[in-house]
C-alpha positions in Angstrom: 104.0 84.5 113.3 106.3 86.6 115.4 109.2 84.5 116.8 110.4 87.2 119.4 109.8 86.2 123.0 107.1 88.2 124.7 108.5 90.8 127.0 106.8 90.9 130.4 105.4 94.1 132.0 108.3 94.2 134.5 111.0 94.2 131.8 109.0 96.6 129.7 108.6 99.1 132.5 112.3 98.8 133.7 113.7 99.0 130.1 111.5 102.1 129.3 112.6 104.1 132.3 116.2 103.0 131.8 116.2 104.1 128.1 114.4 107.4 128.9 116.6 108.0 132.0 113.5 108.6 134.0 114.1 109.2 137.7 112.4 106.5 139.8 111.8 105.7 143.5 112.3 102.1 144.6 110.8 100.9 147.9 112.4 97.9 149.5 110.5 95.3 151.5 112.3 96.7 154.6 110.6 100.1 153.9 113.8 101.8 152.7 113.3 104.3 149.9 115.9 104.6 147.2 115.8 107.2 144.3 117.8 107.4 141.1 117.9 106.2 137.5 118.1 102.6 136.4 121.4 102.0 134.7 120.9 98.3 134.0 118.9 95.3 135.2 118.7 91.6 134.7 116.6 88.7 136.0 117.8 89.1 139.6 119.0 92.6 140.1 118.7 96.3 139.3 121.6 98.7 139.1 120.4 102.1 140.3 122.5 105.3 139.8 122.2 108.4 141.9 124.7 111.3 142.1 127.3 109.2 140.2 127.0 106.4 142.8 125.7 103.0 141.8 123.7 100.6 144.0 123.1 97.0 143.1 119.7 96.0 144.4 118.4 92.5 144.4 114.9 92.2 143.0 113.8 89.9 145.8 114.3 92.9 148.2 112.2 95.3 146.1 108.5 95.9 147.0 107.6 98.7 144.6 109.0 100.8 141.8 107.4 104.2 141.2 107.9 106.6 138.3 106.5 110.1 137.9 105.8 109.2 134.3 103.2 106.6 133.4 104.6 103.7 131.3 102.1 101.1 130.0 103.5 98.3 127.9 106.3 100.6 126.5 103.9 103.3 125.5 104.2 106.7 127.1 101.4 108.8 128.4 101.6 112.5 129.1 103.3 113.5 132.4 101.1 113.6 135.5 98.8 116.6 135.5 98.9 117.0 131.7 95.7 116.0 129.9 96.0 113.2 127.4 93.9 115.2 124.9 91.5 118.2 125.0 88.9 117.8 127.7 90.7 115.0 129.5 91.1 115.2 133.2 94.6 115.2 134.8 96.1 111.9 136.1 95.5 111.2 139.7 98.8 109.6 140.8 102.1 108.0 139.8 102.4 104.7 138.0 103.7 101.8 140.0 104.5 98.2 139.5 105.3 95.6 142.1 108.5 93.8 141.3 108.9 91.8 144.6 107.0 89.1 146.1 103.2 89.9 146.2 102.2 91.0 149.7 105.8 91.4 150.8 105.8 95.1 151.5 105.1 95.6 155.1 107.5 98.1 156.6 106.2 97.6 160.1 108.8 96.9 162.8 109.6 93.3 163.4 108.4 92.1 160.0 111.1 89.9 158.5 111.2 88.4 155.0 114.4 86.4 155.2 
């Protein structure tokens, strides 16, 4: 029996894009869009780097994380638009995972998630 703790999909996704230095876009619950590469993350925050500037983002403020590369349970798929094998159709859109509170992304004015 394997004694290693199971890694959740959030940690798998974040760790894979961190190790591969994949550019990502983070959407905050306020509607703000941030882009960069994940330098580090923990249970409560993500350290995002863009143009040698670091931003510490608290996970409770994150609505969505988008990568132009699909990452499923640590396994890579071909980049978007590239067939997985001969005869395969291209991917239709970027992979995304919600890391904030479900239903929390509503960038409409006056929406507060304090």
